[in-house]
N, C-alpha and C positions, 0 to 999 in steps of 0.2 A: 152483664159481661157477655162477650162473644166466646162461646165454648170452643170454637174451632181455633181461636187464637189466644184465648186467655186475656185479651185486652178489651177495654170498654168499647162498645160499639153504639154510637148514637143512632136513634131511630132514623134521623135524616140521612146518615151515612149509609145505613142498610137500604133505605129507599133508593138512594142514588146508585148503589152498586147493582141492585136488582134491576132497576130501570135500564142500566147500561149494558148488562150482560145476560139478562134473562130472555134471550131470543128463543126461537124454535129451532132446535138442532137435533140430529139423530142421537140415539142411545149408543151407537157404535158397537153393537153386538156382532156386526160384520162390516166389511168394507170391500167392495161397494155395498151400500145398504139396500135392503129389499125393495124400496120403491124403484130401483133402477134395473130390477130383473125384467127380462123380456121373454116372449114366447119363442124366440129364436133358439133357446136352449130347451129341448124337449126330451121325450123318452129315448129316442135313438142316440142323441148326444150323451145322455146319462149312461146308457148301456155301454157306449164306447169308453167313457171315463172310468166306469167301474172295471171294465176289462183291462184297462191300462194301469190299474193300481199295482205298484211294485209288490212282489210277494211278501216282503218283510214289513209292509205298512200295517201298524196297529190301528184298530178302528175304535171309535166311540159310536154308540148307538143311541138314537132318540126315538121314542115311541109316543105318538100323540093320540090321545083319546078325546074327541071333541064333544063330550056329553057331560051334562051336569043335571042334578036334581032340581036346581033352582038357578035363576039368572040374577047374579049380583049386579046392581046397576053400575058400579064402577068398573066392571070387568072389561079389559081390552083384549082378552084372549079369544082364540078361534074356537068357539063352543056354542052349544045350543041345549035347550032343555029337552031331554029325551029320557023317558022312564020305562019304555017297553023293553022287557028282557029279550024279546025276539030280535029287536034292533041291535041290542048290545052283543048278542051272540053272533049275529051275522057279521058285525064289524070285527069281532075277534077272529072269526073264521077267515075273513079276508085279510086280516093282518098276518095270519099264518101263511096264506098264499103269497103275500107280498114278501115276507121273509124268505120263503123258498125261492121266489123268482130272483131276488137280489143275490142271494147266496149262489144260485146257479150261474149267474152272470160272472160273479167274482171267480168262481171255479175252484174254490178251495175253502178249507175251514180257517178263515182269516182270524188273526189274533184280535181279541177284544179286551180293552182296558177299562171301559166305563159304559154303563147303561143308565139312561135317564128316562123315566116315565113322566110325561107332562100332560097338560090338558088346558081346559076342561078338568074333569075329575077322573083320573085313571081308574079309581076303584068304583066307577060306575059299571065296569065290567064285572061279571060274576067271578067269584074266587077261583073256580075251576078253570075259567078262561085265562085269568092272569097267570096261573101256574102253567097251563098248557103253552102259553106264548113264551114264557121264560124257558120252559123245557125245549121248545123248538129252537130258540136262539142258541141255547147251549149245545144242541145237537148239530147246528149248522155252522157255528163259530167256535173258535178255541178261546175260551175265557181264561184270562190270567188268574192265578190263584188269589191275587189281591184285588181283583176287579171290583170297582165300586158299583153298586146297584142302588140307584136312588129313585124315589117315587114321591110325587106330590099328593098330599092327602087333605081332604076337607073333614075336619074333626066332627062336623055335624052330620056327615053322610058316610059312615063306615060300618056297614052291616058286619055281623060276626064272620061270615064266610070270607069277606074281603080282608078283614083284620087278620084272621087266621092264615090267610094265604101269604102274608109277608114273610113268614119263616121259610116255607117251602120255596118261595121265589128267590130266597137268598138276599133279601133287601138289607143293605148295610147303612143306608141313610134315608131319613124321611124329611120332607119339607112340609111344615104346617102353615097354612094361611091364617094369621091372626088379624091382621089389618088394623083393627082398632077395637078396644074393649068398652068404649063408652056407649051405653044403650041408645042415646039419642043419635049418635053417628051410625050405629048399626041399623037403626030403623030407617035412616035417610038413604042408606045404600042397599037396603033389602037383604041384609046378612046378619041375622040374629045368631050370636054364638057366644056362649058363656065361657068364662075362664075355666070353669070346672070341666066342661066338655073337652076343651083343648088339653087340659091337664090329664084327663083320663085317656085320651088318645095317645099322648106322649108316653104315659106309663105303660099302656098296653103294648106299644111298639117295643119299648125297652124290654118288657118281659118276654117278647118273642125273639130277642137277640139282636134287635136293631141298635147299633152302637152310637150312631151320630144323629143329631137333631138340628134342623134348620128352622128358623121362624121367619115369616114375612110380615113386616109392618109397612103401613102406608101413611104418608102425610099429604095434606092438601085436599082431603075429602070434605064433603059438605058438613058443616057444623063443627068441624074440628077446631080446637083451640090449642094454644101453646101448653097450657096447664093440662089439658086433657090428653094430649099425645105423650106428655111426660108421665102421666099416671099409667097409661097403657104400657109404656116402655118399662116402667118400674115393676109393674105386675108381671110382665113377660120375663123379667130376670128370674122369677121364681121357677120357671120351667127348665132352667139349666141348659139352654140351647148352646150348642157348639158354635153356631154361626147365626147371625141375624142379618137379613137383607132389609134395607129401608128404602122403599121406592116412593117417588113423588107421583101422586095420582095424575095420570095423563087424561085430560078432558078433551076427547076428540069425537064429538057426536057426529061429525061428518063422516067418520069411519065406522063408529060403533053407535048405531042409531038409538039403542036403548039408553045410552048416557044422556040423551036429551030429556029423559024423565027426571034428571037431577036439576033442580032450579039453579041457574048460574049465580043468583044472588046469595045462595047458601055456601058457595065456594069461597075459601079464603083467598085473599089477594096475594100477589107475588111476595110482598114483604112479610105477610103472615106465614106463608109457606116456608120462607127462609127461617123465620123464628121457630117454627115447628120442627124443622130439620135440626136446627141448632139444639133445641130442647131434648130431642131424642138422642142426639150425639152426646150431649152432656151426661145423660143418665147411663147410656151404655158404656161410655169410656170411664167416667169418674166414679160411678157407683157399681158398674158391672165388671170393670176391668177388661173390657173388650178392646181389641186393636182395630182401628179403622183401616179398611181395605179399599183402595181405589175410590170410586165415586160413592158407593152406596152399600157396601158390605162391612160387617164387623165380625171378628172371630176371636175365640179364646187364644191367648198366646201360644198354647200347646197344640192348637189345631193345625192340620196340614195346610190350610189356606193361609194362615198367618205366617207359617214357615216359608211357604212358597213366595209370599209377598216380600218377606225379608230377603230371600235369596234372589229376588227379581225373576222368578220363574212363573209368576202368575199369568194366567191366560184369560181371554174374554171370548165368549161364544154366545149363541142364541139363548142359553139359559142364564147368562150373566157371567160373573166371575167364576173361575173354575181352576182346579189343580190339574185337570186332565190335559195332557199335552199330545194326545193322539193327533196325527196330521190329517186324518180324514174322519168326518162325521157322517154317518148314514142315517137318514130319517125314514121312519115308517109311519104310515097313517095320514089322514087328511091334513093338509096344510103344512106338514113337517118340512123343515128345511135341512138340506145336507150341505156339507162343505168338503170338497175334494181338492187335491192339488191344482186341478185345472180350473176350478171355479165353484159357484154355488148353484144349487138346484132346489126347487120347491115343488112338492106334490100339489095336485088339485086341491083347492082350499076348502070346498064343502064336502061333507061326508058323502052326499049323493054323487057328486062328480068323481070323487076318489073311488068309490065303490064301482062306478061304471068302468073306469079304467082297469081296475084289478079284475073284474069279472070278464072283461074282454081279453084278458091275458097280456095286458101291456104294463110296463112300468108306469107309475102314476105321475111322473114328473111332467109339468106343463109350462114351467118358466124357470129362468135362471140367468146367470151371467158368467161368461168366461173372464178370467183375470189375466192381465198382461204384466210385464215386469214393473211398470210404474204403479199398477194397483198393488202388487205385492210389497213394494217399497213403502208406499203410503199406508198400507194396512199395518205393517210393522210399526211405523211411526205412531199411528193412532193408537194401536194396542198398547205400546209401551207408555204413552202418555196417560191412557186410561188406567193402566195397571200400576205403573211405578210413580207417576206424577213427576218424572225425571227422564230426560233423554238427551243423548249426545247425537245430534243430527248427522254430523260428519262420520261418526263411527257406524251408524246404521246404514248410511249410504255406502260406505266402504264395504260393509258386509254383503251388500247387494251388487257391488261393482258398478255403482251408479254415481253420477255427478251430484254432489250435494247442493248445487246452486239453486235449483227450484225450491228446495226445502228451506234453505236459509233465507231466500228472498221472501217466501211466504211468512216466515217467522219475523223477519225485519219489518214487513209491512203490517202484520197483524198484532204483534206482541206489545208494542210500546204502551198502549193503554192499559194492558194487564200489568205491566211493570210499574207504571205510574200509580196504580191503585194497590200495589203490594200483593197482587194475586199470583205473580210469577216473576222469575228472574231470567235474564237472557244475556249471555256473554259473547254472542256471535256464533256459537256452535251448540251450547248446552242450554236446555230449558229445564227449569225446576219450578213446578207449581207449588206454591206455598200452602200451608194449612188454611190460611184465609181464602186461598183460591180453590180449595178442594171442591166446593159445591159448583164451581164454574168450569170444571175440568173438561166437560163436553165442549164448551165454547172454545177452549184452547185447542182441543183435538180437531175441531171443525176448520181451523185455519189450514189444515193440510188435506181437506176433502176436495179433490179436484172436481167431483161431480156436483157438489153443492155450489161450488163457486161458479161453474159455467152453466148451471141449469137456468133456463129462461123462466120456467114455472116451477119454483122450488116446491118439493113435497112438503106438506104441512105436518111437521113433527111436533112432539111434545115439548113443553117448556124446559129450558136448561136447568131450572131449579124447582 
């Protein structure tokens, strides 16, 4: 059975669909996507954009910590193995300086609705540093009473002082990387992590007052099987997570050289990846009662993300799907990306380069892209497809005061094959991606990516499935 449709799916049909639609397309956590950022947008442009933020604009804040205690072979994040406490404390001190510099440019205690700590491993920083950074943020910005403060944790690397810092930091949501619980897969990716370690981490966070729990699972890893990922998903249900993110492993050794240590012959093929995704979907929805959200998230029906999806208020950002609707995202730390009404910015990507910029008294932005009216229109179209799997192109164009013709032409040219295979419907103005088409929604969204269509040397993205 095909769990995403409830209908029988012959192996030959799966092979055909995957071969037809499993191209390399962006994940669309932004539009335009990061490969199109250029050095034309630097520190001074960022300074101007910050100063131009309207006084009433609420902000979302992202802090990137690019350090880990170990390097997992599958990892696509911007991180490196650094264990020296002196390096961690220097990084924390410079984060404080960057926070002050950005707040000074904004010129007021701007409202904040959401904070996300990512990495790497944010808790590689000492506990007192984590608390000091949060205290500085609260001193320089006006946090909403219900502001969400989320942090990513590695259950195998959470010393007591980091764990105990979660309460004083005011953390409301934690995200635990589970990935896979099969020992053979864990050995293949260099990440040994028992269920018991993960369970203890979740219980400790809850005891400190953290109300919400996210889990990350991955399919498409070396040595994974359909039965194995189903076992992992079934065991993960016992952790009682509010949300589960299910990501397809992106094998991009030309970008992440350590991934070359994974033998490609151990990786499941496209049809096997599809079957693994389907198996996880079946466990989470049929056995766990989770609601599927967009491309790759699942949530309890009572969770804010499920409610936002039902109300068509879901958003997509660099952290994936979110309920945060702040119109501006400010990034702190090496490689962090910010989103402002005028466009996107990214800090220097390596810790050393970022530190050099901060120590020189400069804002650390080194690349980005300004968005125009067409970018904003297409960004809304792509976001709604990714979030709702349903869009009225003429209505979105009207909201932007734009001619819908370029959008409807792109749909008319690209959608027929999706319609033919039952992946989507199209009536001349409205697109609805079917449950059968959910795994291929990135490929539907890509029809409206003007940069992808005109690039002579297309960036090498991850597989659609």
